[in-house]
Backbone as CSV, one residue per row, in Angstrom:
resi,resn,N_x,N_y,N_z,CA_x,CA_y,CA_z,C_x,C_y,C_z
1,UNK,-11.490,3.094,-7.215,-9.891,2.579,-7.337,-10.080,1.594,-8.829
2,UNK,-9.070,1.750,-9.697,-8.869,0.890,-10.864,-8.708,-0.486,-10.503
3,UNK,-9.291,-1.356,-11.098,-9.112,-2.863,-11.250,-7.890,-3.135,-12.245
4,UNK,-6.916,-3.926,-11.586,-5.954,-4.553,-12.545,-6.115,-6.073,-12.766
5,UNK,-6.050,-6.437,-14.078,-6.351,-7.786,-14.429,-5.274,-8.838,-13.721
6,UNK,-4.163,-8.720,-13.485,-2.998,-9.416,-13.100,-2.213,-8.820,-11.963
7,UNK,-1.752,-9.737,-11.336,-0.511,-9.037,-10.100,0.517,-8.819,-10.904
8,UNK,0.940,-7.527,-10.798,2.049,-7.022,-11.225,2.983,-6.831,-10.154
9,UNK,4.286,-7.734,-10.046,5.282,-7.191,-9.270,5.702,-6.061,-9.103
10,UNK,6.192,-5.546,-7.971,6.865,-4.199,-7.506,8.272,-4.588,-8.335
11,UNK,8.821,-3.309,-8.801,10.262,-3.192,-9.153,11.088,-2.045,-8.670
12,UNK,11.944,-1.989,-8.687,12.801,-0.735,-8.328,12.315,-0.187,-6.789
13,UNK,12.450,-1.057,-5.986,11.972,-0.969,-4.823,13.061,-0.108,-3.525
14,UNK,12.321,0.760,-3.167,13.358,1.757,-2.134,12.865,1.920,-0.899
15,UNK,13.220,1.278,0.385,12.540,1.615,1.570,12.763,3.155,1.819
16,UNK,11.641,3.696,2.397,11.662,4.975,3.034,11.520,5.119,4.233
17,UNK,10.767,4.275,5.180,10.656,4.279,6.648,10.086,3.032,7.092
18,UNK,10.435,2.975,8.154,9.742,1.632,9.014,9.355,2.145,10.320
19,UNK,8.370,2.208,10.895,7.626,2.619,11.950,6.817,1.312,12.782
20,UNK,6.846,1.338,14.002,6.180,0.156,14.613,4.896,-0.331,13.806
21,UNK,4.836,-1.511,13.239,3.588,-1.906,12.614,3.587,-1.647,11.159
22,UNK,4.306,-0.423,10.816,4.116,-0.006,9.095,5.396,-0.029,8.659
23,UNK,5.303,-0.440,7.388,6.655,-0.488,6.433,6.281,0.499,5.039
24,UNK,7.341,1.405,4.802,6.774,2.179,3.746,7.934,1.982,2.620
25,UNK,7.654,2.137,1.427,8.848,2.151,0.539,8.128,2.646,-0.878
26,UNK,8.911,3.097,-1.713,8.567,3.676,-3.018,8.905,2.620,-4.202
27,UNK,8.136,2.280,-5.136,8.622,1.421,-6.310,7.902,1.463,-7.452
28,UNK,8.193,0.842,-8.558,7.616,0.893,-10.026,6.606,-0.030,-9.921
29,UNK,5.438,0.243,-10.431,4.362,-0.634,-10.501,3.552,-0.387,-11.762
30,UNK,3.375,-1.251,-12.746,2.892,-0.859,-13.909,3.389,0.495,-14.605
31,UNK,4.857,0.426,-14.547,5.496,1.575,-14.962,5.378,2.932,-14.392
32,UNK,4.664,2.964,-13.192,4.272,4.085,-12.372,5.193,4.165,-11.170
33,UNK,5.638,5.369,-10.645,6.420,5.346,-9.534,5.094,5.676,-8.591
34,UNK,5.262,4.541,-7.318,4.183,4.705,-6.553,4.591,4.524,-4.949
35,UNK,3.907,4.794,-4.052,4.325,5.016,-2.689,3.503,3.580,-2.138
36,UNK,4.295,2.628,-1.372,3.530,1.521,-0.918,3.511,1.470,0.515
37,UNK,2.472,1.271,1.155,2.628,1.257,2.758,2.061,-0.268,3.067
38,UNK,2.921,-0.784,3.881,2.515,-2.161,4.243,2.254,-2.283,5.716
39,UNK,1.088,-2.948,6.123,0.821,-3.197,7.671,1.558,-4.353,7.959
40,UNK,2.363,-4.396,8.795,2.902,-5.560,9.426,2.550,-6.077,10.849
41,UNK,1.565,-5.321,11.545,1.281,-5.755,12.648,-0.173,-6.797,12.295
42,UNK,-0.251,-7.397,13.118,-1.218,-8.639,13.052,-2.644,-8.470,13.688
43,UNK,-2.651,-7.488,14.641,-3.829,-7.728,15.539,-4.956,-6.819,14.955
44,UNK,-6.344,-7.450,14.988,-7.431,-7.029,14.484,-7.762,-5.362,14.459
45,UNK,-7.471,-4.902,15.550,-7.588,-3.335,15.644,-6.726,-2.721,14.485
46,UNK,-5.419,-3.045,14.456,-4.648,-2.435,13.524,-5.199,-2.527,12.098
47,UNK,-5.476,-3.831,11.826,-6.010,-4.117,10.638,-6.990,-3.425,10.247
48,UNK,-8.255,-3.196,11.139,-9.333,-2.323,11.014,-8.957,-0.818,10.516
49,UNK,-8.163,-0.225,11.449,-7.543,1.038,11.049,-6.876,1.170,9.915
50,UNK,-6.224,0.233,9.363,-5.399,0.111,8.023,-6.626,0.205,7.049
51,UNK,-7.522,-0.606,7.192,-8.392,-0.647,6.096,-9.352,0.410,5.861
52,UNK,-9.591,1.097,6.955,-10.346,2.353,7.194,-9.634,3.672,6.552
53,UNK,-8.252,3.443,6.656,-7.378,4.571,6.233,-7.580,4.466,4.534
54,UNK,-7.562,3.216,4.050,-7.531,2.919,2.606,-8.621,3.298,2.102
55,UNK,-9.872,3.080,2.945,-11.152,3.376,2.243,-11.341,4.938,2.306
56,UNK,-10.770,5.861,3.069,-10.765,7.150,3.093,-9.833,7.843,1.911
57,UNK,-8.659,7.059,2.027,-7.704,7.800,0.962,-8.387,7.367,-0.512
58,UNK,-9.147,6.062,-0.511,-9.723,5.968,-2.054,-11.057,6.928,-2.242
59,UNK,-11.460,7.492,-1.331,-12.624,8.560,-1.498,-12.088,9.840,-1.637
60,UNK,-10.707,10.053,-1.818,-10.391,11.547,-1.719,-10.000,11.911,-3.138
61,UNK,-10.395,13.056,-3.755,-10.105,13.616,-4.893,-9.755,15.053,-4.645
62,UNK,-8.355,15.283,-5.130,-7.771,16.713,-5.011,-6.552,16.505,-5.892
63,UNK,-6.404,17.575,-6.477,-4.946,17.619,-7.112,-3.687,17.439,-6.280
64,UNK,-3.749,17.771,-4.954,-2.719,17.772,-4.240,-2.479,16.518,-3.301
65,UNK,-3.496,15.593,-3.334,-3.573,14.410,-2.871,-3.194,13.295,-3.723
66,UNK,-2.453,12.456,-3.305,-1.990,11.120,-4.047,-3.295,10.226,-4.122
67,UNK,-3.613,9.843,-5.202,-4.568,8.681,-5.470,-4.276,7.306,-4.942
68,UNK,-5.522,6.716,-4.482,-5.188,5.254,-4.006,-5.177,4.632,-5.374
69,UNK,-4.160,3.572,-5.633,-4.626,3.194,-7.118,-4.934,1.706,-6.626
70,UNK,-4.655,1.004,-5.296,-4.904,-0.571,-5.362,-4.744,-0.787,-4.021
71,UNK,-5.457,-1.811,-3.512,-5.099,-2.301,-2.059,-5.419,-3.708,-1.967
72,UNK,-4.710,-4.524,-1.053,-5.051,-5.774,-0.899,-4.359,-6.260,0.321
73,UNK,-4.809,-7.301,0.690,-4.638,-8.073,2.190,-3.836,-9.251,1.710
74,UNK,-2.664,-9.239,2.338,-1.527,-10.375,1.810,-1.143,-11.119,3.024
75,UNK,-0.594,-12.323,2.858,-0.176,-12.963,4.236,0.907,-12.494,4.539
76,UNK,1.614,-12.586,5.653,2.772,-12.022,6.250,3.994,-12.749,5.365
77,UNK,3.832,-13.767,4.986,4.852,-14.479,4.089,5.015,-14.060,2.912
78,UNK,4.109,-13.278,2.166,3.999,-12.850,0.903,4.784,-11.631,0.857
79,UNK,5.009,-10.941,1.925,5.845,-9.430,2.135,7.011,-9.840,2.161
80,UNK,7.737,-9.017,0.594,9.155,-9.080,0.325,9.529,-7.698,0.845
81,UNK,10.718,-7.761,1.544,11.539,-6.398,1.881,12.889,-6.665,1.505
């Protein structure tokens, strides 16, 4: 995963789906169109599964699989929809 020196806000955000515990959207980040998946559930099991999914996604290398650019844990109050 690439390290980015500063926090760049997401722009041109467009909601894609909302499922129980997960919110998905597309946005522009560092000038690139990205897919953003946000965990909104707060239980430890959901957080562990979400972090595991991120580690697995970061390890994948295939031309037909989107690369994981970054991940972070944010407080619920910092999530903007």
